[in-house]
Residue frames relative to the residue before (quaternion, step in Angstrom):
aa qw qx qy qz dx dy dz
M 1.0000 0.0000 0.0000 0.0000 0.00 0.00 0.00
I 0.6284 0.5650 -0.3122 0.4341 3.56 1.06 -0.83
L 0.6442 0.5130 -0.2741 0.4966 3.49 1.13 -1.07
A 0.6489 0.5204 -0.3140 0.4577 3.50 0.86 -0.82
H 0.6771 0.4907 -0.3176 0.4471 3.61 0.89 -0.79
L 0.6526 0.5087 -0.2988 0.4754 3.49 1.07 -0.85
A 0.6077 0.5524 -0.3372 0.4603 3.54 0.99 -0.68
T 0.6613 0.4975 -0.2786 0.4874 3.53 0.96 -0.97
T 0.6640 0.5042 -0.3253 0.4462 3.61 0.82 -0.91
F 0.7262 0.4272 -0.2563 0.4736 3.68 0.79 -1.02
A 0.5379 0.5996 -0.4296 0.4081 3.62 1.11 -0.26
H 0.6841 0.4636 -0.3092 0.4706 3.66 0.99 -0.53
V 0.5133 0.6845 -0.4191 0.3040 3.65 1.16 -0.38
P 0.6970 0.4611 -0.3167 0.4487 3.65 0.71 -0.96
A 0.6402 0.5336 -0.3384 0.4369 3.58 1.01 -0.60
S 0.6264 0.5475 -0.2847 0.4761 3.55 1.21 -0.84
L 0.6623 0.5050 -0.2949 0.4684 3.49 1.01 -0.96
A 0.6343 0.5415 -0.3192 0.4500 3.49 1.06 -0.94
M 0.7009 0.4536 -0.2986 0.4624 3.59 0.85 -0.83
Y 0.5685 0.5846 -0.3614 0.4522 3.57 1.21 -0.53
F 0.7464 0.4019 -0.2281 0.4789 3.58 0.72 -1.10
E 0.5717 0.5487 -0.3994 0.4610 3.58 1.17 -0.39
E 0.6292 0.5405 -0.3030 0.4692 3.54 1.09 -0.84
A 0.7501 0.4288 -0.2185 0.4535 3.48 0.95 -1.02
Q 0.4882 0.6504 -0.4532 0.3650 3.63 1.23 -0.13
V 0.0434 0.7445 -0.6617 0.0772 3.56 -0.92 1.09
S 0.4157 -0.6970 0.5326 0.2402 3.45 -1.12 0.88
F 0.2083 -0.7995 0.5589 0.0719 3.50 -0.88 1.13
S 0.3846 0.6876 -0.5190 0.3317 3.52 1.12 0.60
V 0.7082 -0.4532 0.3050 0.4472 3.59 -1.22 0.29
M 0.7119 0.4474 -0.2626 0.4735 3.59 0.82 -0.98
G 0.6198 0.5259 -0.3476 0.4673 3.58 1.11 -0.67
L 0.6707 0.4757 -0.3183 0.4718 3.58 0.83 -0.78
W 0.6375 0.5251 -0.3408 0.4491 3.58 1.01 -0.73
S 0.6512 0.5245 -0.3082 0.4537 3.58 0.99 -0.85
N 0.6334 0.5626 -0.2852 0.4483 3.58 1.22 -0.66
M 0.6407 0.5498 -0.3170 0.4322 3.55 1.16 -0.70
G 0.5004 -0.6150 0.5489 0.2648 3.40 -1.48 0.60
W 0.6629 -0.5233 0.3401 0.4135 3.54 -1.18 0.17
L 0.6227 0.5204 -0.3643 0.4568 3.57 1.11 -0.48
A 0.6628 0.4810 -0.3226 0.4745 3.61 0.90 -0.84
R 0.6227 0.5272 -0.3677 0.4462 3.59 1.04 -0.53
C 0.6111 0.5367 -0.3430 0.4699 3.56 1.11 -0.70
V 0.6112 0.5535 -0.3360 0.4552 3.56 1.11 -0.76
V 0.6866 0.4967 -0.2866 0.4470 3.54 0.90 -1.08
I 0.6521 0.5091 -0.3142 0.4657 3.59 1.04 -0.87
L 0.6641 0.4856 -0.3264 0.4655 3.61 0.97 -0.65
L 0.6496 0.4609 -0.3418 0.4988 3.62 1.00 -0.61
F 0.5835 0.5532 -0.3854 0.4527 3.69 1.09 -0.49
I 0.6608 0.5091 -0.2886 0.4699 3.55 0.93 -0.96
M 0.6490 0.5044 -0.3077 0.4793 3.59 1.00 -0.77
S 0.6714 0.4874 -0.3335 0.4477 3.56 0.99 -0.69
I 0.6119 0.5432 -0.3331 0.4686 3.57 1.10 -0.60
W 0.6458 0.5056 -0.3118 0.4796 3.53 1.04 -0.91
S 0.6586 0.5128 -0.3053 0.4583 3.58 0.94 -0.94
L 0.6681 0.4758 -0.3231 0.4721 3.61 0.92 -0.73
A 0.6455 0.5054 -0.3564 0.4482 3.59 0.93 -0.69
V 0.6651 0.4919 -0.3282 0.4560 3.64 1.02 -0.65
I 0.6077 0.5421 -0.3474 0.4649 3.54 1.04 -0.76
I 0.6966 0.4528 -0.2953 0.4717 3.65 0.74 -0.93
D 0.6647 0.4895 -0.3285 0.4590 3.67 0.86 -0.71
R 0.6741 0.4744 -0.3127 0.4720 3.57 0.85 -0.79
A 0.6342 0.5572 -0.3284 0.4236 3.56 0.99 -0.87
L 0.6827 0.4959 -0.2448 0.4775 3.52 1.00 -0.97
Y 0.6290 0.5492 -0.2861 0.4700 3.59 1.11 -0.94
F 0.7054 0.4646 -0.2592 0.4684 3.59 0.86 -1.07
S 0.6632 0.5109 -0.3229 0.4414 3.51 1.00 -0.80
A 0.6559 0.5075 -0.3133 0.4627 3.58 1.04 -0.76
A 0.6329 0.5402 -0.3090 0.4605 3.57 1.16 -0.95
R 0.6458 0.5141 -0.3105 0.4713 3.64 1.04 -0.83
K 0.7051 0.4980 -0.2819 0.4188 3.54 0.84 -0.97
Q 0.6725 0.4964 -0.2599 0.4834 3.53 0.99 -0.97
S 0.6471 0.5006 -0.3354 0.4670 3.61 0.95 -0.87
R 0.6423 0.5294 -0.3471 0.4320 3.68 0.88 -0.62
E 0.6619 0.4879 -0.2692 0.5014 3.47 1.25 -0.71
F 0.6765 0.5345 -0.2720 0.4274 3.53 1.09 -0.87
A 0.6621 0.5660 -0.3388 0.3558 3.60 0.78 -1.07
P 0.7097 0.3951 -0.3351 0.4775 3.81 0.59 -0.71
K 0.6582 0.5207 -0.3645 0.4034 3.66 0.86 -0.58
V 0.6736 0.4736 -0.2882 0.4887 3.52 0.96 -0.76
A 0.6040 0.5648 -0.3311 0.4545 3.56 1.12 -0.66
G 0.6642 0.4804 -0.2962 0.4902 3.56 1.03 -0.89
A 0.6574 0.5044 -0.3377 0.4465 3.63 0.94 -0.74
L 0.6934 0.4547 -0.3102 0.4651 3.55 0.88 -0.81
K 0.6043 0.5455 -0.3737 0.4444 3.67 1.04 -0.56
D 0.6947 0.4413 -0.2580 0.5060 3.59 1.14 -0.62
G 0.4968 -0.6861 0.4012 0.3485 3.55 1.26 -0.05
R 0.4806 0.6615 -0.4443 0.3661 3.59 1.21 0.45
L 0.1477 -0.8380 0.5163 0.0965 3.52 0.30 1.23
D 0.6585 0.5181 -0.3230 0.4399 3.61 0.91 -0.98
E 0.6115 0.5432 -0.3362 0.4670 3.62 0.97 -0.76
A 0.6642 0.5094 -0.3095 0.4511 3.59 0.94 -0.91
I 0.6317 0.5109 -0.3303 0.4805 3.61 1.05 -0.74
K 0.6381 0.5361 -0.3364 0.4384 3.59 0.99 -0.86
V 0.6270 0.5293 -0.3151 0.4769 3.60 1.01 -0.96
A 0.6877 0.4878 -0.3088 0.4402 3.56 0.83 -0.87
D 0.6647 0.5062 -0.3175 0.4485 3.60 0.99 -0.85
R 0.6364 0.5228 -0.3468 0.4488 3.66 1.14 -0.35
S 0.6861 0.4219 -0.2830 0.5208 3.56 1.27 -0.32
K 0.1184 -0.8676 0.4813 0.0399 3.58 0.44 1.23
K 0.7673 0.3615 -0.1989 0.4909 3.60 1.01 -0.73
S 0.4997 0.6358 -0.4305 0.4010 3.57 1.24 0.18
H 0.4187 -0.7220 0.4988 0.2338 3.49 -0.83 1.09
L 0.6387 0.5280 -0.3311 0.4512 3.54 1.12 -0.65
A 0.6170 0.5677 -0.3187 0.4421 3.52 1.11 -0.88
E 0.6682 0.5146 -0.3069 0.4410 3.58 0.87 -0.97
V 0.6909 0.4734 -0.2934 0.4609 3.57 0.95 -0.84
V 0.6516 0.5280 -0.2923 0.4596 3.54 0.98 -0.93
T 0.6446 0.5184 -0.3171 0.4639 3.64 0.98 -0.91
A 0.6605 0.4889 -0.3619 0.4402 3.66 0.88 -0.60
G 0.6666 0.4937 -0.3161 0.4604 3.48 1.02 -0.70
L 0.6721 0.5086 -0.2875 0.4549 3.52 0.88 -0.82
Q 0.6494 0.4979 -0.3182 0.4787 3.63 1.00 -0.69
E 0.6570 0.4867 -0.3210 0.4780 3.58 0.97 -0.82
F 0.6153 0.5112 -0.3596 0.4804 3.67 1.06 -0.72
R 0.6881 0.5061 -0.2795 0.4384 3.59 0.80 -0.90
S 0.6232 0.5888 -0.3384 0.3877 3.55 1.08 -0.82
F 0.6167 0.5372 -0.3641 0.4455 3.65 1.17 -0.15
G 0.5341 -0.6063 0.4144 0.4188 3.57 1.35 -0.24
S 0.4484 -0.7268 0.4812 0.1977 3.44 -1.30 0.65
G 0.5849 0.5831 -0.3677 0.4274 3.47 1.37 -0.08
G 0.7686 0.3479 -0.2455 0.4774 3.54 -1.14 0.56
S 0.6563 -0.4925 0.3852 0.4223 3.55 -1.33 -0.01
I 0.4656 -0.6299 0.5443 0.3003 3.52 -1.39 0.44
T 0.2583 -0.7970 0.5349 0.1093 3.50 -0.79 1.22
P 0.6537 -0.5236 0.3831 0.3895 3.54 -1.27 0.33
E 0.5927 0.5513 -0.3475 0.4733 3.56 1.21 -0.61
Q 0.6241 0.5395 -0.3337 0.4561 3.62 0.96 -0.68
V 0.6551 0.4849 -0.2985 0.4966 3.55 0.96 -0.94
E 0.6867 0.4876 -0.2930 0.4527 3.61 0.82 -0.94
S 0.6334 0.5153 -0.3371 0.4687 3.63 1.01 -0.63
S 0.6357 0.5302 -0.2980 0.4753 3.48 1.07 -0.85
K 0.6460 0.5198 -0.3085 0.4661 3.57 1.00 -0.83
R 0.6734 0.4696 -0.3204 0.4726 3.61 0.96 -0.69
A 0.5861 0.5351 -0.3728 0.4808 3.62 1.10 -0.64
L 0.6364 0.5075 -0.3504 0.4633 3.65 0.90 -0.71
E 0.6870 0.4868 -0.3170 0.4366 3.58 0.80 -0.83
R 0.6465 0.5012 -0.3273 0.4730 3.60 1.06 -0.79
S 0.6678 0.4938 -0.3216 0.4547 3.58 0.99 -0.68
E 0.5980 0.5546 -0.3521 0.4592 3.63 1.16 -0.65
A 0.6548 0.5130 -0.3174 0.4554 3.54 0.99 -0.87
I 0.6433 0.5343 -0.3051 0.4556 3.61 1.00 -0.87
V 0.7008 0.4784 -0.2702 0.4550 3.55 0.90 -1.03
H 0.5914 0.5743 -0.3507 0.4444 3.50 1.20 -0.73
A 0.6748 0.5075 -0.2810 0.4562 3.52 1.01 -0.91
K 0.5995 0.5309 -0.3353 0.4963 3.56 1.20 -0.65
L 0.6928 0.4976 -0.3037 0.4245 3.58 0.83 -0.88
K 0.7021 0.4573 -0.2544 0.4830 3.62 1.22 -0.62
R 0.3668 0.7665 -0.4586 0.2601 3.52 1.31 -0.12
G 0.8323 0.1750 -0.1810 0.4939 3.61 -0.68 1.05
L 0.5783 0.5983 -0.4139 0.3692 3.62 1.14 -0.27
G 0.5650 0.5977 -0.3954 0.4089 3.54 1.14 -0.40
G 0.6414 0.5276 -0.2546 0.4954 3.53 1.14 -0.99
L 0.6161 0.5304 -0.3146 0.4901 3.59 1.09 -0.73
A 0.6820 0.4411 -0.3169 0.4898 3.61 0.85 -0.79
T 0.6083 0.5290 -0.3663 0.4647 3.65 0.89 -0.64
I 0.6769 0.4951 -0.3120 0.4464 3.62 0.79 -0.89
G 0.6754 0.5148 -0.2739 0.4515 3.54 1.03 -0.94
S 0.6936 0.4612 -0.2588 0.4891 3.63 1.17 -0.65
T 0.7676 0.4080 -0.1817 0.4597 3.61 1.01 -0.71
A 0.5535 0.6363 -0.3913 0.3684 3.57 1.17 -0.50
P 0.6494 0.5048 -0.3504 0.4481 3.74 0.86 -0.69
F 0.6611 0.4891 -0.3082 0.4783 3.58 1.04 -0.86
I 0.6115 0.5199 -0.3605 0.4753 3.73 1.00 -0.56
G 0.6592 0.5109 -0.2882 0.4705 3.53 1.01 -0.86
L 0.6185 0.5346 -0.3150 0.4821 3.51 1.19 -0.78
F 0.6151 0.5346 -0.3443 0.4661 3.58 1.01 -0.78
G 0.6540 0.4957 -0.3139 0.4775 3.61 1.00 -0.78
T 0.5986 0.5587 -0.3368 0.4648 3.60 1.11 -0.59
V 0.6427 0.5106 -0.3006 0.4857 3.62 0.99 -0.90
V 0.6737 0.4972 -0.2999 0.4571 3.57 0.92 -0.93
G 0.6446 0.5087 -0.3319 0.4643 3.61 1.10 -0.79
I 0.6581 0.5029 -0.3278 0.4544 3.60 0.88 -0.80
L 0.6314 0.5278 -0.3289 0.4633 3.55 1.01 -0.79
N 0.6418 0.5112 -0.3212 0.4729 3.57 1.04 -0.70
A 0.6300 0.5530 -0.3235 0.4390 3.56 1.07 -0.76
F 0.6693 0.4841 -0.2802 0.4891 3.53 1.01 -0.91
Q 0.6432 0.5159 -0.3445 0.4489 3.62 1.07 -0.66
Q 0.6114 0.5563 -0.3295 0.4561 3.52 1.11 -0.75
I 0.6413 0.5242 -0.3142 0.4640 3.53 1.04 -0.91
A 0.6704 0.4979 -0.2976 0.4628 3.60 0.96 -0.88
L 0.6721 0.4972 -0.3036 0.4571 3.63 0.94 -0.79
Q 0.7561 0.4116 -0.1946 0.4702 3.60 0.89 -1.06
K 0.3339 -0.7698 0.4849 0.2465 3.60 1.26 -0.13
T 0.6484 0.4658 -0.3120 0.5151 3.63 1.09 0.68
S 0.2715 -0.7534 0.5736 0.1723 3.50 -1.20 0.63
G 0.2986 0.7869 -0.5025 0.1978 3.61 1.14 0.40
I 0.6619 -0.5140 0.3384 0.4280 3.60 -1.16 0.22
G 0.6176 0.5752 -0.3397 0.4150 3.56 1.01 -0.71
A 0.6209 0.5882 -0.3200 0.4076 3.52 1.17 -0.60
V 0.7933 0.2842 -0.1271 0.5233 3.51 1.17 -0.87
A 0.4721 0.7239 -0.4346 0.2531 3.55 1.17 -0.30
G 0.6459 0.5327 -0.3196 0.4437 3.55 1.06 -0.80
G 0.6844 0.4839 -0.2795 0.4684 3.53 0.87 -0.95
I 0.6849 0.4798 -0.3067 0.4546 3.61 0.89 -0.75
S 0.6245 0.5035 -0.3261 0.5001 3.61 1.05 -0.70
E 0.6183 0.5214 -0.3362 0.4825 3.57 1.00 -0.69
A 0.6654 0.5097 -0.3019 0.4543 3.59 0.89 -0.82
L 0.6673 0.4952 -0.2730 0.4847 3.60 0.99 -0.98
V 0.6317 0.5403 -0.3415 0.4387 3.62 0.94 -0.71
T 0.6981 0.4578 -0.2968 0.4637 3.64 0.79 -0.98
T 0.6517 0.5018 -0.3338 0.4605 3.58 0.96 -0.77
A 0.6616 0.4944 -0.3141 0.4682 3.64 0.84 -0.81
F 0.6621 0.4949 -0.3163 0.4655 3.66 1.01 -0.84
G 0.6095 0.5495 -0.3523 0.4499 3.56 1.04 -0.76
L 0.6691 0.4838 -0.2968 0.4798 3.61 0.91 -0.97
L 0.6827 0.5080 -0.3222 0.4147 3.56 0.83 -0.85
V 0.6399 0.4948 -0.3107 0.4992 3.52 1.24 -0.52
A 0.7133 0.4906 -0.2771 0.4169 3.58 0.89 -0.93
I 0.6614 0.5560 -0.3438 0.3677 3.63 0.83 -0.90
P 0.6806 0.4578 -0.3193 0.4746 3.64 0.81 -0.89
A 0.6168 0.5526 -0.3618 0.4282 3.65 1.00 -0.86
V 0.6724 0.4987 -0.2905 0.4634 3.65 0.86 -1.01
M 0.6902 0.4756 -0.3143 0.4457 3.54 0.77 -0.91
T 0.7010 0.4543 -0.2865 0.4692 3.60 0.80 -0.87
F 0.5747 0.5522 -0.3716 0.4761 3.67 1.09 -0.57
N 0.6759 0.4724 -0.3074 0.4749 3.65 0.81 -0.83
Y 0.6454 0.5248 -0.3187 0.4544 3.50 1.00 -0.90
F 0.7224 0.4513 -0.2572 0.4565 3.62 0.77 -1.00
T 0.5691 0.5695 -0.3772 0.4577 3.61 1.22 -0.57
G 0.6761 0.4827 -0.3037 0.4666 3.54 1.03 -0.82
K 0.5769 0.5590 -0.3602 0.4744 3.61 1.14 -0.55
V 0.6738 0.4940 -0.2912 0.4660 3.58 0.85 -1.04
E 0.6674 0.4829 -0.3282 0.4623 3.63 0.90 -0.69
A 0.6146 0.5081 -0.3518 0.4903 3.64 1.14 -0.54
F 0.6339 0.5057 -0.3381 0.4776 3.63 0.96 -0.80
D 0.6121 0.5288 -0.3549 0.4689 3.70 0.93 -0.81
V 0.6838 0.4725 -0.3315 0.4463 3.63 0.80 -0.82
E 0.6139 0.5448 -0.3354 0.4624 3.57 1.09 -0.73
M 0.6548 0.5168 -0.2954 0.4658 3.63 0.94 -0.99
D 0.6583 0.5204 -0.3125 0.4452 3.59 0.94 -0.92
N 0.6753 0.4959 -0.2937 0.4602 3.53 0.99 -0.93
S 0.6496 0.5141 -0.3079 0.4679 3.58 1.03 -0.79
S 0.6418 0.5205 -0.3017 0.4756 3.58 1.03 -0.85
S 0.6541 0.4991 -0.3162 0.4723 3.60 1.00 -0.83
E 0.6826 0.4885 -0.3083 0.4475 3.59 0.89 -0.85
L 0.6368 0.5109 -0.3279 0.4754 3.57 1.13 -0.74
V 0.6403 0.4881 -0.3510 0.4782 3.65 0.95 -0.68
D 0.6275 0.5091 -0.3529 0.4717 3.64 0.96 -0.67
Y 0.6273 0.5214 -0.3562 0.4558 3.61 1.03 -0.69
F 0.6311 0.5130 -0.3310 0.4785 3.63 0.97 -0.85
I 0.6596 0.4970 -0.3426 0.4478 3.61 0.79 -0.88
K 0.6707 0.5036 -0.3177 0.4423 3.63 0.90 -0.77
Q 0.6295 0.5163 -0.3274 0.4796 3.57 1.16 -0.74
S 0.6313 0.5227 -0.3407 0.4606 3.55 1.04 -0.72
H 0.6248 0.5117 -0.3366 0.4843 3.68 1.05 -0.66
R 0.6643 0.4997 -0.3228 0.4526 3.55 0.87 -0.86
S 0.6913 0.4920 -0.2947 0.4396 3.60 0.89 -0.92
S 0.6714 0.4729 -0.2911 0.4908 3.61 1.16 -0.54
């Protein structure tokens, strides 16, 4: 009788396990995870997706802009140096005008145009040199702002995306506990949806933030290097103006 009772008891175990795992089965595909999410967690994912698109657009835009600026500046620098060495100021301005995306060309053009605006006749005055120097400084500030365009948004995305994902995590965990309270059970199936929702938002937040932070630091280093190049070019151009003023006097 004991053996018969044990056999009857264990006969129900496989069926119970099957029902348990069937209840616990949750689809971890993209659509399955999306269907398990609440409306608030979906809003978090949509917001992170928009931030990732914005971040990607800024990264592509800055990469193309910096690449073109570097390429055109390398071609511009020796040409304008040769023109200035020969005293061909108009030719130097034309060379600068042809390099529209060069950060050096934009700064140098401002200085040369201001220098030429005083006229070529007579001696070069200290006021002419000082005015050209101020034009160079103004142009440097404008170009610096152009180079940093979009980087502030990239920094904001990199710093806030993990916290937005963490907010989704909190919401997912709250949903998991709510399901436990409603279903009166602590099985895996009761919490799997909420936990997966929490993990997805956290992972997505990190996935958005990490590239944004890395590229922000990289582009910031690029901008600093461009600033040094513009400072050097401005200083060399002011020295050129001073030498020309000494020759004319």
